[in-house]
N, CA, C, O and the ligand as a Tripos MOL2 file, in Angstrom:
@<TRIPOS>MOLECULE
protein
  301   299    76     0     0
PROTEIN
NO_CHARGES

@<TRIPOS>ATOM
      1 N         107.9140   90.2080   81.0440 N.3       1 MET1
      2 CA        108.7150   90.8500   80.0730 C.3       1 MET1
      3 C         107.6620   91.8280   79.3610 C.2       1 MET1
      4 O         106.5270   91.5130   79.0030 O.2       1 MET1
      5 N         108.2000   92.9270   79.2470 N.am      2 LEU2
      6 CA        107.3660   93.9440   78.6490 C.3       2 LEU2
      7 C         107.6370   93.8470   77.1260 C.2       2 LEU2
      8 O         108.8100   93.9310   76.7610 O.2       2 LEU2
      9 N         106.7610   93.6940   76.3010 N.am      3 ARG3
     10 CA        106.8770   93.6360   75.0580 C.3       3 ARG3
     11 C         105.7580   94.7220   74.0730 C.2       3 ARG3
     12 O         104.9980   94.3700   73.1700 O.2       3 ARG3
     13 N         105.9480   95.8630   74.5230 N.am      4 THR4
     14 CA        105.3400   96.9810   73.9570 C.3       4 THR4
     15 C         106.2170   98.0230   73.4560 C.2       4 THR4
     16 O         107.3900   98.0530   73.8280 O.2       4 THR4
     17 N         105.7270   98.9290   72.5970 N.am      5 PRO5
     18 CA        106.5320  100.0230   72.1680 C.3       5 PRO5
     19 C         106.6940  101.1230   73.1570 C.2       5 PRO5
     20 O         107.4490  102.0770   72.9720 O.2       5 PRO5
     21 N         105.8960  100.9390   74.3010 N.am      6 ARG6
     22 CA        105.6950  101.9720   75.0400 C.3       6 ARG6
     23 C         106.7940  102.0870   76.1600 C.2       6 ARG6
     24 O         107.6450  101.2140   76.3240 O.2       6 ARG6
     25 N         106.7160  103.1660   76.8750 N.am      7 TYR7
     26 CA        107.6880  103.4730   78.1020 C.3       7 TYR7
     27 C         109.0770  103.7610   77.6500 C.2       7 TYR7
     28 O         109.7880  104.2900   78.5040 O.2       7 TYR7
     29 N         109.7020  103.4870   76.3020 N.am      8 GLY8
     30 CA        110.8650  103.7380   76.1210 C.3       8 GLY8
     31 C         111.8230  102.4920   76.0720 C.2       8 GLY8
     32 O         111.5770  101.4730   76.7160 O.2       8 GLY8
     33 N         112.7980  102.6160   75.3660 N.am      9 LYS9
     34 CA        113.5840  101.3270   75.2230 C.3       9 LYS9
     35 C         114.3360  101.2270   76.7580 C.2       9 LYS9
     36 O         114.4750  100.1200   77.2770 O.2       9 LYS9
     37 N         114.7080  102.2020   77.2960 N.am     10 LYS10
     38 CA        115.6900  101.9750   78.6040 C.3      10 LYS10
     39 C         114.8640  101.4950   79.4840 C.2      10 LYS10
     40 O         115.1790  100.4580   80.0690 O.2      10 LYS10
     41 N         113.7410  102.0820   79.7440 N.am     11 ASN11
     42 CA        112.8310  101.7210   80.8420 C.3      11 ASN11
     43 C         112.3840  100.2030   80.5710 C.2      11 ASN11
     44 O         112.3340   99.4450   81.5400 O.2      11 ASN11
     45 N         112.1040   99.7960   79.4710 N.am     12 ARG12
     46 CA        111.6250   98.4760   79.2440 C.3      12 ARG12
     47 C         113.0360   97.4790   79.7070 C.2      12 ARG12
     48 O         112.9980   96.4740   80.4170 O.2      12 ARG12
     49 N         114.0300   97.9900   79.1830 N.am     13 GLN13
     50 CA        115.4680   97.0850   79.5910 C.3      13 GLN13
     51 C         115.5110   96.9840   80.9100 C.2      13 GLN13
     52 O         115.6940   95.8320   81.3020 O.2      13 GLN13
     53 N         115.3900   97.9100   81.8490 N.am     14 LEU14
     54 CA        115.4310   98.0790   83.1100 C.3      14 LEU14
     55 C         114.4380   96.8910   83.9700 C.2      14 LEU14
     56 O         114.7540   96.0150   84.7750 O.2      14 LEU14
     57 N         113.1820   97.2840   83.4270 N.am     15 TYR15
     58 CA        112.0190   96.4760   83.8360 C.3      15 TYR15
     59 C         112.2300   94.7400   83.5150 C.2      15 TYR15
     60 O         111.9310   93.8130   84.2680 O.2      15 TYR15
     61 N         112.7730   94.6780   82.3000 N.am     16 ASN16
     62 CA        112.9960   93.1060   81.9960 C.3      16 ASN16
     63 C         114.1840   92.5790   82.8500 C.2      16 ASN16
     64 O         114.1770   91.3890   83.1660 O.2      16 ASN16
     65 N         115.1470   93.3420   83.2230 N.am     17 LYS17
     66 CA        116.2890   93.0560   83.9030 C.3      17 LYS17
     67 C         115.8570   92.4880   85.3980 C.2      17 LYS17
     68 O         116.2300   91.4430   85.9320 O.2      17 LYS17
     69 N         114.8020   93.6690   85.9920 N.am     18 ALA18
     70 CA        114.4970   93.3050   87.0410 C.3      18 ALA18
     71 C         113.6680   92.1120   87.6990 C.2      18 ALA18
     72 O         113.7480   91.5960   88.8130 O.2      18 ALA18
     73 N         112.7540   91.8330   86.4900 N.am     19 ILE19
     74 CA        111.9590   90.6670   86.5160 C.3      19 ILE19
     75 C         112.5860   89.3950   86.3640 C.2      19 ILE19
     76 O         112.1300   88.3870   86.9030 O.2      19 ILE19
     77 N         113.7100   89.3950   85.5860 N.am     20 GLU20
     78 CA        114.5840   88.2930   85.3240 C.3      20 GLU20
     79 C         115.3060   87.9780   86.6480 C.2      20 GLU20
     80 O         115.5230   86.8320   87.0420 O.2      20 GLU20
     81 N         115.6510   89.0840   87.2830 N.am     21 LYS21
     82 CA        116.4530   88.5950   88.7200 C.3      21 LYS21
     83 C         115.5150   88.2160   89.7510 C.2      21 LYS21
     84 O         115.8940   87.3980   90.5900 O.2      21 LYS21
     85 N         114.0400   88.8140   89.8270 N.am     22 LYS22
     86 CA        113.2700   88.2610   90.6390 C.3      22 LYS22
     87 C         112.9500   86.9020   90.5450 C.2      22 LYS22
     88 O         112.8230   86.1810   91.5350 O.2      22 LYS22
     89 N         112.7690   86.4020   89.0010 N.am     23 ARG23
     90 CA        112.2310   84.9250   88.8540 C.3      23 ARG23
     91 C         113.3190   83.9890   89.1900 C.2      23 ARG23
     92 O         112.9840   82.8110   89.3090 O.2      23 ARG23
     93 N         114.6490   84.3140   89.3790 N.am     24 GLN24
     94 CA        115.7050   83.6940   89.5930 C.3      24 GLN24
     95 C         115.7520   82.8560   90.8510 C.2      24 GLN24
     96 O         115.2160   83.4140   91.8090 O.2      24 GLN24
     97 N         116.2020   81.7920   91.0680 N.am     25 LYS25
     98 CA        116.3160   81.0910   92.2910 C.3      25 LYS25
     99 C         117.7140   81.5520   92.9690 C.2      25 LYS25
    100 O         118.6050   81.8900   92.1910 O.2      25 LYS25
    101 N         117.9560   81.5890   94.2710 N.am     26 TYR26
    102 CA        118.8970   82.0410   94.6730 C.3      26 TYR26
    103 C         119.4970   81.1300   95.9680 C.2      26 TYR26
    104 O         118.7630   80.2730   96.4600 O.2      26 TYR26
    105 N         120.7300   81.3290   96.4480 N.am     27 ILE27
    106 CA        121.4210   80.1480   97.4550 C.3      27 ILE27
    107 C         120.8980   80.8100   98.7570 C.2      27 ILE27
    108 O         121.0160   81.9960   99.0630 O.2      27 ILE27
    109 N         120.2840   79.7950   99.4840 N.am     28 CYS28
    110 CA        119.6870   79.9730  100.9430 C.3      28 CYS28
    111 C         120.8600   80.1760  101.7960 C.2      28 CYS28
    112 O         121.8490   79.4700  101.5950 O.2      28 CYS28
    113 N         120.8680   81.0730  102.7390 N.am     29 PRO29
    114 CA        122.0040   81.2140  103.5680 C.3      29 PRO29
    115 C         122.1140   80.2490  104.7360 C.2      29 PRO29
    116 O         123.1000   80.1070  105.4600 O.2      29 PRO29
    117 N         120.9510   79.6050  104.8130 N.am     30 GLN30
    118 CA        121.0610   78.6550  105.9840 C.3      30 GLN30
    119 C         121.3670   77.2120  105.6360 C.2      30 GLN30
    120 O         122.0950   76.5770  106.3990 O.2      30 GLN30
    121 N         120.8530   76.6170  104.5030 N.am     31 CYS31
    122 CA        121.0310   75.1770  104.1290 C.3      31 CYS31
    123 C         121.8400   75.1810  102.9280 C.2      31 CYS31
    124 O         122.1960   74.0810  102.5050 O.2      31 CYS31
    125 N         122.2190   76.3040  102.2550 N.am     32 LYS32
    126 CA        123.2150   76.5200  101.2190 C.3      32 LYS32
    127 C         122.5960   75.7920   99.9510 C.2      32 LYS32
    128 O         123.3980   75.4990   99.0640 O.2      32 LYS32
    129 N         121.2070   75.4540   99.7570 N.am     33 THR33
    130 CA        120.5640   74.8870   98.4210 C.3      33 THR33
    131 C         120.1270   76.0440   97.6600 C.2      33 THR33
    132 O         119.9880   77.1080   98.2620 O.2      33 THR33
    133 N         119.8900   75.9750   96.4030 N.am     34 LYS34
    134 CA        119.4870   76.9800   95.4790 C.3      34 LYS34
    135 C         117.9940   76.8620   95.3250 C.2      34 LYS34
    136 O         117.4070   76.5870   94.2780 O.2      34 LYS34
    137 N         117.4210   77.1200   96.5710 N.am     35 LYS35
    138 CA        115.9450   77.2790   96.7710 C.3      35 LYS35
    139 C         115.1160   78.4700   97.1940 C.2      35 LYS35
    140 O         113.8880   78.4910   97.2880 O.2      35 LYS35
    141 N         116.0670   79.5890   97.4680 N.am     36 LEU36
    142 CA        115.4610   80.7850   97.9020 C.3      36 LEU36
    143 C         114.5610   81.4290   96.8280 C.2      36 LEU36
    144 O         115.1290   81.7010   95.7700 O.2      36 LEU36
    145 N         113.4510   81.6720   96.9130 N.am     37 VAL37
    146 CA        112.6690   82.2580   96.0120 C.3      37 VAL37
    147 C         111.9180   83.6420   96.6720 C.2      37 VAL37
    148 O         111.9010   83.7990   97.8920 O.2      37 VAL37
    149 N         111.4440   84.3980   95.9570 N.am     38 ARG38
    150 CA        110.8510   85.6560   96.2840 C.3      38 ARG38
    151 C         109.1680   85.3880   96.6800 C.2      38 ARG38
    152 O         108.3770   85.0550   95.7980 O.2      38 ARG38
    153 N         108.8150   85.5460   97.8670 N.am     39 VAL39
    154 CA        107.5030   85.3950   98.1670 C.3      39 VAL39
    155 C         106.4010   86.5160   98.1850 C.2      39 VAL39
    156 O         105.1920   86.4680   97.9580 O.2      39 VAL39
    157 N         107.2860   87.5940   98.5530 N.am     40 SER40
    158 CA        106.3360   88.9770   98.4570 C.3      40 SER40
    159 C         107.4590   90.1250   98.1750 C.2      40 SER40
    160 O         108.6340   89.9020   97.8820 O.2      40 SER40
    161 N         106.8530   91.3830   98.3260 N.am     41 TYR41
    162 CA        107.8060   92.4880   97.9900 C.3      41 TYR41
    163 C         109.0260   92.3480   99.1580 C.2      41 TYR41
    164 O         108.7900   92.4860  100.3590 O.2      41 TYR41
    165 N         110.4520   92.0320   98.5750 N.am     42 ALA42
    166 CA        111.4850   92.2710   99.5620 C.3      42 ALA42
    167 C         111.5670   91.1040  100.6120 C.2      42 ALA42
    168 O         112.4450   91.1060  101.4750 O.2      42 ALA42
    169 N         110.5040   89.9800  100.5020 N.am     43 VAL43
    170 CA        110.5220   88.6980  101.4630 C.3      43 VAL43
    171 C         110.9760   87.6620  100.4310 C.2      43 VAL43
    172 O         110.4940   87.5170   99.3080 O.2      43 VAL43
    173 N         112.0520   86.9110  101.0200 N.am     44 TRP44
    174 CA        112.6030   85.8020  100.4430 C.3      44 TRP44
    175 C         112.3270   84.5610  101.3590 C.2      44 TRP44
    176 O         112.4820   84.5790  102.5800 O.2      44 TRP44
    177 N         111.9490   83.5990  100.7120 N.am     45 GLN45
    178 CA        111.9290   82.0580  101.5770 C.3      45 GLN45
    179 C         112.4110   81.0520  100.8540 C.2      45 GLN45
    180 O         112.2120   80.8620   99.6550 O.2      45 GLN45
    181 N         113.1700   80.2830  101.7280 N.am     46 CYS46
    182 CA        113.5720   79.0470  101.2360 C.3      46 CYS46
    183 C         112.6710   77.8430  101.1150 C.2      46 CYS46
    184 O         112.1460   77.2900  102.0810 O.2      46 CYS46
    185 N         112.5320   77.4780   99.8550 N.am     47 LYS47
    186 CA        111.6340   76.1240   99.6530 C.3      47 LYS47
    187 C         112.1190   75.0220  100.5450 C.2      47 LYS47
    188 O         111.2670   74.2460  100.9780 O.2      47 LYS47
    189 N         113.1460   74.8830  100.8160 N.am     48 LYS48
    190 CA        113.5320   73.6430  101.4920 C.3      48 LYS48
    191 C         113.4450   73.4890  103.2060 C.2      48 LYS48
    192 O         113.0270   72.5500  103.8840 O.2      48 LYS48
    193 N         114.0230   74.8190  103.6100 N.am     49 CYS49
    194 CA        114.2900   74.4860  104.9860 C.3      49 CYS49
    195 C         113.2150   75.7220  105.8460 C.2      49 CYS49
    196 O         113.1910   75.9070  107.0630 O.2      49 CYS49
    197 N         112.4750   76.3730  104.9040 N.am     50 GLY50
    198 CA        111.5750   77.4220  105.4050 C.3      50 GLY50
    199 C         112.0780   78.8380  105.7390 C.2      50 GLY50
    200 O         111.3260   79.7960  105.9200 O.2      50 GLY50
    201 N         113.4510   78.8800  105.8040 N.am     51 PHE51
    202 CA        113.9500   80.1480  106.2390 C.3      51 PHE51
    203 C         113.5510   81.3030  105.5010 C.2      51 PHE51
    204 O         113.6000   81.2720  104.2710 O.2      51 PHE51
    205 N         113.1860   82.2560  106.0740 N.am     52 LYS52
    206 CA        112.5300   83.5300  105.7030 C.3      52 LYS52
    207 C         113.3080   84.5360  105.9240 C.2      52 LYS52
    208 O         113.8800   84.5190  107.0140 O.2      52 LYS52
    209 N         113.5440   85.5410  105.1300 N.am     53 MET53
    210 CA        114.3660   86.8870  105.2950 C.3      53 MET53
    211 C         113.9360   87.8550  104.3460 C.2      53 MET53
    212 O         113.4190   87.6670  103.2440 O.2      53 MET53
    213 N         114.2550   89.0450  104.9960 N.am     54 ALA54
    214 CA        114.0890   90.3840  104.3190 C.3      54 ALA54
    215 C         115.2990   90.6670  103.2470 C.2      54 ALA54
    216 O         116.4270   90.3890  103.6540 O.2      54 ALA54
    217 N         115.2050   91.0680  102.2260 N.am     55 GLY55
    218 CA        116.1920   91.4700  101.2170 C.3      55 GLY55
    219 C         116.0360   92.6250  100.4670 C.2      55 GLY55
    220 O         115.6650   93.6900  100.9610 O.2      55 GLY55
    221 N         116.3120   92.4570   99.2550 N.am     56 GLY56
    222 CA        116.1030   93.4540   98.2350 C.3      56 GLY56
    223 C         114.6530   93.2140   97.5190 C.2      56 GLY56
    224 O         113.9930   92.1990   97.7400 O.2      56 GLY56
    225 N         114.2900   94.1080   96.7630 N.am     57 SER57
    226 CA        113.1080   94.0790   96.1450 C.3      57 SER57
    227 C         112.9920   93.0400   94.9150 C.2      57 SER57
    228 O         112.0120   92.3710   94.5880 O.2      57 SER57
    229 N         114.2830   93.0960   94.3240 N.am     58 TYR58
    230 CA        114.3520   92.2210   93.2010 C.3      58 TYR58
    231 C         115.2970   91.1240   93.3140 C.2      58 TYR58
    232 O         115.0770   90.0930   92.6790 O.2      58 TYR58
    233 N         116.5490   91.2530   94.2140 N.am     59 THR59
    234 CA        117.5170   90.2890   94.5880 C.3      59 THR59
    235 C         117.4860   90.1080   96.0910 C.2      59 THR59
    236 O         117.0820   91.0510   96.7710 O.2      59 THR59
    237 N         117.8430   89.0790   96.6250 N.am     60 PRO60
    238 CA        117.8080   88.8400   97.9860 C.3      60 PRO60
    239 C         118.9230   89.6100   98.7560 C.2      60 PRO60
    240 O         118.7870   89.9620   99.9280 O.2      60 PRO60
    241 N         119.9620   89.8290   98.0550 N.am     61 PHE61
    242 CA        121.3570   90.5930   98.4820 C.3      61 PHE61
    243 C         121.5600   91.7690   97.6070 C.2      61 PHE61
    244 O         121.8580   91.6650   96.4170 O.2      61 PHE61
    245 N         121.3810   92.9600   98.2670 N.am     62 THR62
    246 CA        121.7300   93.9930   97.4130 C.3      62 THR62
    247 C         123.1070   94.4810   97.6850 C.2      62 THR62
    248 O         123.8250   94.0090   98.5660 O.2      62 THR62
    249 N         123.5180   95.6710   96.6990 N.am     63 GLU63
    250 CA        124.9840   96.0770   97.0780 C.3      63 GLU63
    251 C         125.2200   96.4490   98.2870 C.2      63 GLU63
    252 O         126.1950   96.0980   98.9520 O.2      63 GLU63
    253 N         124.1920   97.3010   98.6950 N.am     64 THR64
    254 CA        124.2730   98.1930   99.8800 C.3      64 THR64
    255 C         124.1780   97.2050  100.9620 C.2      64 THR64
    256 O         125.0320   97.1800  101.8490 O.2      64 THR64
    257 N         123.2910   96.4740  100.9410 N.am     65 GLY65
    258 CA        123.2690   95.3250  101.9610 C.3      65 GLY65
    259 C         124.3720   94.6090  102.3100 C.2      65 GLY65
    260 O         124.5900   94.2810  103.4760 O.2      65 GLY65
    261 N         125.2070   94.2920  101.2420 N.am     66 GLU66
    262 CA        126.4660   93.6230  101.3630 C.3      66 GLU66
    263 C         127.5710   94.4040  102.0980 C.2      66 GLU66
    264 O         128.3430   93.9120  102.9200 O.2      66 GLU66
    265 N         127.5400   95.8170  101.6500 N.am     67 ILE67
    266 CA        128.4480   96.5970  102.4720 C.3      67 ILE67
    267 C         128.0600   96.7000  104.1050 C.2      67 ILE67
    268 O         128.8830   96.6310  105.0170 O.2      67 ILE67
    269 N         127.0320   96.8290  104.2110 N.am     68 VAL68
    270 CA        126.5180   96.8920  105.5880 C.3      68 VAL68
    271 C         126.9730   95.7030  106.4360 C.2      68 VAL68
    272 O         127.4490   95.7980  107.5680 O.2      68 VAL68
    273 N         126.7520   94.4770  105.6950 N.am     69 LEU69
    274 CA        127.1180   93.4450  106.3780 C.3      69 LEU69
    275 C         128.5660   93.2300  106.6150 C.2      69 LEU69
    276 O         129.0260   92.6570  107.6030 O.2      69 LEU69
    277 N         129.2430   93.7270  105.6440 N.am     70 ARG70
    278 CA        130.8360   93.7450  105.8790 C.3      70 ARG70
    279 C         130.9700   94.8150  106.9610 C.2      70 ARG70
    280 O         131.7840   94.5000  107.8290 O.2      70 ARG70
    281 N         130.5850   95.5870  107.0720 N.am     71 MET71
    282 CA        130.7340   96.7710  108.2790 C.3      71 MET71
    283 C         130.3690   96.1110  109.5310 C.2      71 MET71
    284 O         131.0840   96.2610  110.5220 O.2      71 MET71
    285 N         129.2300   95.3330  109.5690 N.am     72 LEU72
    286 CA        128.8870   94.5500  110.9950 C.3      72 LEU72
    287 C         129.7840   93.6950  111.1910 C.2      72 LEU72
    288 O         130.0900   93.6810  112.3840 O.2      72 LEU72
    289 N         130.4820   92.8080  110.4480 N.am     73 GLY73
    290 CA        131.3610   91.7880  110.6590 C.3      73 GLY73
    291 C         132.7360   92.3270  111.1910 C.2      73 GLY73
    292 O         133.4860   91.6670  111.9100 O.2      73 GLY73
    293 N         132.9920   93.6760  110.7290 N.am     74 GLU74
    294 CA        134.2340   94.3490  111.1270 C.3      74 GLU74
    295 C         134.0580   94.8470  112.5000 C.2      74 GLU74
    296 O         135.1050   95.0080  113.1250 O.2      74 GLU74
    297 N         132.9910   95.1150  113.0820 N.am     75 LEU75
    298 CA        132.8920   95.6840  114.2790 C.3      75 LEU75
    299 C         133.0360   94.8520  115.3580 C.2      75 LEU75
    300 O         132.9570   95.3040  116.5010 O.2      75 LEU75
    301 ZN        117.2530   76.8130  103.2750 Zn       76 ZN76
@<TRIPOS>BOND
     1     1     2 1
     2     2     3 1
     3     3     4 2
     4     3     5 am
     5     5     6 1
     6     6     7 1
     7     7     8 2
     8     7     9 am
     9     9    10 1
    10    10    11 1
    11    11    12 2
    12    11    13 am
    13    13    14 1
    14    14    15 1
    15    15    16 2
    16    15    17 am
    17    17    18 1
    18    18    19 1
    19    19    20 2
    20    19    21 am
    21    21    22 1
    22    22    23 1
    23    23    24 2
    24    23    25 am
    25    25    26 1
    26    26    27 1
    27    27    28 2
    28    27    29 am
    29    29    30 1
    30    30    31 1
    31    31    32 2
    32    31    33 am
    33    33    34 1
    34    34    35 1
    35    35    36 2
    36    35    37 am
    37    37    38 1
    38    38    39 1
    39    39    40 2
    40    39    41 am
    41    41    42 1
    42    42    43 1
    43    43    44 2
    44    43    45 am
    45    45    46 1
    46    46    47 1
    47    47    48 2
    48    47    49 am
    49    49    50 1
    50    50    51 1
    51    51    52 2
    52    51    53 am
    53    53    54 1
    54    54    55 1
    55    55    56 2
    56    55    57 am
    57    57    58 1
    58    58    59 1
    59    59    60 2
    60    59    61 am
    61    61    62 1
    62    62    63 1
    63    63    64 2
    64    63    65 am
    65    65    66 1
    66    66    67 1
    67    67    68 2
    68    67    69 am
    69    69    70 1
    70    70    71 1
    71    71    72 2
    72    71    73 am
    73    73    74 1
    74    74    75 1
    75    75    76 2
    76    75    77 am
    77    77    78 1
    78    78    79 1
    79    79    80 2
    80    79    81 am
    81    81    82 1
    82    82    83 1
    83    83    84 2
    84    83    85 am
    85    85    86 1
    86    86    87 1
    87    87    88 2
    88    87    89 am
    89    89    90 1
    90    90    91 1
    91    91    92 2
    92    91    93 am
    93    93    94 1
    94    94    95 1
    95    95    96 2
    96    95    97 am
    97    97    98 1
    98    98    99 1
    99    99   100 2
   100    99   101 am
   101   101   102 1
   102   102   103 1
   103   103   104 2
   104   103   105 am
   105   105   106 1
   106   106   107 1
   107   107   108 2
   108   107   109 am
   109   109   110 1
   110   110   111 1
   111   111   112 2
   112   111   113 am
   113   113   114 1
   114   114   115 1
   115   115   116 2
   116   115   117 am
   117   117   118 1
   118   118   119 1
   119   119   120 2
   120   119   121 am
   121   121   122 1
   122   122   123 1
   123   123   124 2
   124   123   125 am
   125   125   126 1
   126   126   127 1
   127   127   128 2
   128   127   129 am
   129   129   130 1
   130   130   131 1
   131   131   132 2
   132   131   133 am
   133   133   134 1
   134   134   135 1
   135   135   136 2
   136   135   137 am
   137   137   138 1
   138   138   139 1
   139   139   140 2
   140   139   141 am
   141   141   142 1
   142   142   143 1
   143   143   144 2
   144   143   145 am
   145   145   146 1
   146   146   147 1
   147   147   148 2
   148   147   149 am
   149   149   150 1
   150   150   151 1
   151   151   152 2
   152   151   153 am
   153   153   154 1
   154   154   155 1
   155   155   156 2
   156   155   157 am
   157   157   158 1
   158   158   159 1
   159   159   160 2
   160   159   161 am
   161   161   162 1
   162   162   163 1
   163   163   164 2
   164   163   165 am
   165   165   166 1
   166   166   167 1
   167   167   168 2
   168   167   169 am
   169   169   170 1
   170   170   171 1
   171   171   172 2
   172   171   173 am
   173   173   174 1
   174   174   175 1
   175   175   176 2
   176   175   177 am
   177   177   178 1
   178   178   179 1
   179   179   180 2
   180   179   181 am
   181   181   182 1
   182   182   183 1
   183   183   184 2
   184   183   185 am
   185   185   186 1
   186   186   187 1
   187   187   188 2
   188   187   189 am
   189   189   190 1
   190   190   191 1
   191   191   192 2
   192   191   193 am
   193   193   194 1
   194   194   195 1
   195   195   196 2
   196   195   197 am
   197   197   198 1
   198   198   199 1
   199   199   200 2
   200   199   201 am
   201   201   202 1
   202   202   203 1
   203   203   204 2
   204   203   205 am
   205   205   206 1
   206   206   207 1
   207   207   208 2
   208   207   209 am
   209   209   210 1
   210   210   211 1
   211   211   212 2
   212   211   213 am
   213   213   214 1
   214   214   215 1
   215   215   216 2
   216   215   217 am
   217   217   218 1
   218   218   219 1
   219   219   220 2
   220   219   221 am
   221   221   222 1
   222   222   223 1
   223   223   224 2
   224   223   225 am
   225   225   226 1
   226   226   227 1
   227   227   228 2
   228   227   229 am
   229   229   230 1
   230   230   231 1
   231   231   232 2
   232   231   233 am
   233   233   234 1
   234   234   235 1
   235   235   236 2
   236   235   237 am
   237   237   238 1
   238   238   239 1
   239   239   240 2
   240   239   241 am
   241   241   242 1
   242   242   243 1
   243   243   244 2
   244   243   245 am
   245   245   246 1
   246   246   247 1
   247   247   248 2
   248   247   249 am
   249   249   250 1
   250   250   251 1
   251   251   252 2
   252   251   253 am
   253   253   254 1
   254   254   255 1
   255   255   256 2
   256   255   257 am
   257   257   258 1
   258   258   259 1
   259   259   260 2
   260   259   261 am
   261   261   262 1
   262   262   263 1
   263   263   264 2
   264   263   265 am
   265   265   266 1
   266   266   267 1
   267   267   268 2
   268   267   269 am
   269   269   270 1
   270   270   271 1
   271   271   272 2
   272   271   273 am
   273   273   274 1
   274   274   275 1
   275   275   276 2
   276   275   277 am
   277   277   278 1
   278   278   279 1
   279   279   280 2
   280   279   281 am
   281   281   282 1
   282   282   283 1
   283   283   284 2
   284   283   285 am
   285   285   286 1
   286   286   287 1
   287   287   288 2
   288   287   289 am
   289   289   290 1
   290   290   291 1
   291   291   292 2
   292   291   293 am
   293   293   294 1
   294   294   295 1
   295   295   296 2
   296   295   297 am
   297   297   298 1
   298   298   299 1
   299   299   300 2
@<TRIPOS>SUBSTRUCTURE
     1 MET1         2 RESIDUE 1 A MET
     2 LEU2         6 RESIDUE 1 A LEU
     3 ARG3        10 RESIDUE 1 A ARG
     4 THR4        14 RESIDUE 1 A THR
     5 PRO5        18 RESIDUE 1 A PRO
     6 ARG6        22 RESIDUE 1 A ARG
     7 TYR7        26 RESIDUE 1 A TYR
     8 GLY8        30 RESIDUE 1 A GLY
     9 LYS9        34 RESIDUE 1 A LYS
    10 LYS10       38 RESIDUE 1 A LYS
    11 ASN11       42 RESIDUE 1 A ASN
    12 ARG12       46 RESIDUE 1 A ARG
    13 GLN13       50 RESIDUE 1 A GLN
    14 LEU14       54 RESIDUE 1 A LEU
    15 TYR15       58 RESIDUE 1 A TYR
    16 ASN16       62 RESIDUE 1 A ASN
    17 LYS17       66 RESIDUE 1 A LYS
    18 ALA18       70 RESIDUE 1 A ALA
    19 ILE19       74 RESIDUE 1 A ILE
    20 GLU20       78 RESIDUE 1 A GLU
    21 LYS21       82 RESIDUE 1 A LYS
    22 LYS22       86 RESIDUE 1 A LYS
    23 ARG23       90 RESIDUE 1 A ARG
    24 GLN24       94 RESIDUE 1 A GLN
    25 LYS25       98 RESIDUE 1 A LYS
    26 TYR26      102 RESIDUE 1 A TYR
    27 ILE27      106 RESIDUE 1 A ILE
    28 CYS28      110 RESIDUE 1 A CYS
    29 PRO29      114 RESIDUE 1 A PRO
    30 GLN30      118 RESIDUE 1 A GLN
    31 CYS31      122 RESIDUE 1 A CYS
    32 LYS32      126 RESIDUE 1 A LYS
    33 THR33      130 RESIDUE 1 A THR
    34 LYS34      134 RESIDUE 1 A LYS
    35 LYS35      138 RESIDUE 1 A LYS
    36 LEU36      142 RESIDUE 1 A LEU
    37 VAL37      146 RESIDUE 1 A VAL
    38 ARG38      150 RESIDUE 1 A ARG
    39 VAL39      154 RESIDUE 1 A VAL
    40 SER40      158 RESIDUE 1 A SER
    41 TYR41      162 RESIDUE 1 A TYR
    42 ALA42      166 RESIDUE 1 A ALA
    43 VAL43      170 RESIDUE 1 A VAL
    44 TRP44      174 RESIDUE 1 A TRP
    45 GLN45      178 RESIDUE 1 A GLN
    46 CYS46      182 RESIDUE 1 A CYS
    47 LYS47      186 RESIDUE 1 A LYS
    48 LYS48      190 RESIDUE 1 A LYS
    49 CYS49      194 RESIDUE 1 A CYS
    50 GLY50      198 RESIDUE 1 A GLY
    51 PHE51      202 RESIDUE 1 A PHE
    52 LYS52      206 RESIDUE 1 A LYS
    53 MET53      210 RESIDUE 1 A MET
    54 ALA54      214 RESIDUE 1 A ALA
    55 GLY55      218 RESIDUE 1 A GLY
    56 GLY56      222 RESIDUE 1 A GLY
    57 SER57      226 RESIDUE 1 A SER
    58 TYR58      230 RESIDUE 1 A TYR
    59 THR59      234 RESIDUE 1 A THR
    60 PRO60      238 RESIDUE 1 A PRO
    61 PHE61      242 RESIDUE 1 A PHE
    62 THR62      246 RESIDUE 1 A THR
    63 GLU63      250 RESIDUE 1 A GLU
    64 THR64      254 RESIDUE 1 A THR
    65 GLY65      258 RESIDUE 1 A GLY
    66 GLU66      262 RESIDUE 1 A GLU
    67 ILE67      266 RESIDUE 1 A ILE
    68 VAL68      270 RESIDUE 1 A VAL
    69 LEU69      274 RESIDUE 1 A LEU
    70 ARG70      278 RESIDUE 1 A ARG
    71 MET71      282 RESIDUE 1 A MET
    72 LEU72      286 RESIDUE 1 A LEU
    73 GLY73      290 RESIDUE 1 A GLY
    74 GLU74      294 RESIDUE 1 A GLU
    75 LEU75      298 RESIDUE 1 A LEU
    76 ZN76       301 GROUP 0 **** ****
């Protein structure tokens, strides 16, 4: 969390939102448990089954990524 008067209100809010999303745990697509955590920039790993995947920088699934997956499924 940024708690300074610097960078302007909007930028601080955007930053805080991104950090909040980053720290959240997500559902692993392989074992369906809520153990998916961010290990590195855009790299997500499941703490239960060890499943590793590349995703968004702050969330494992991005809006664009979902559109791409839907397109691939239709093909
Ligand atoms: Zn898993």
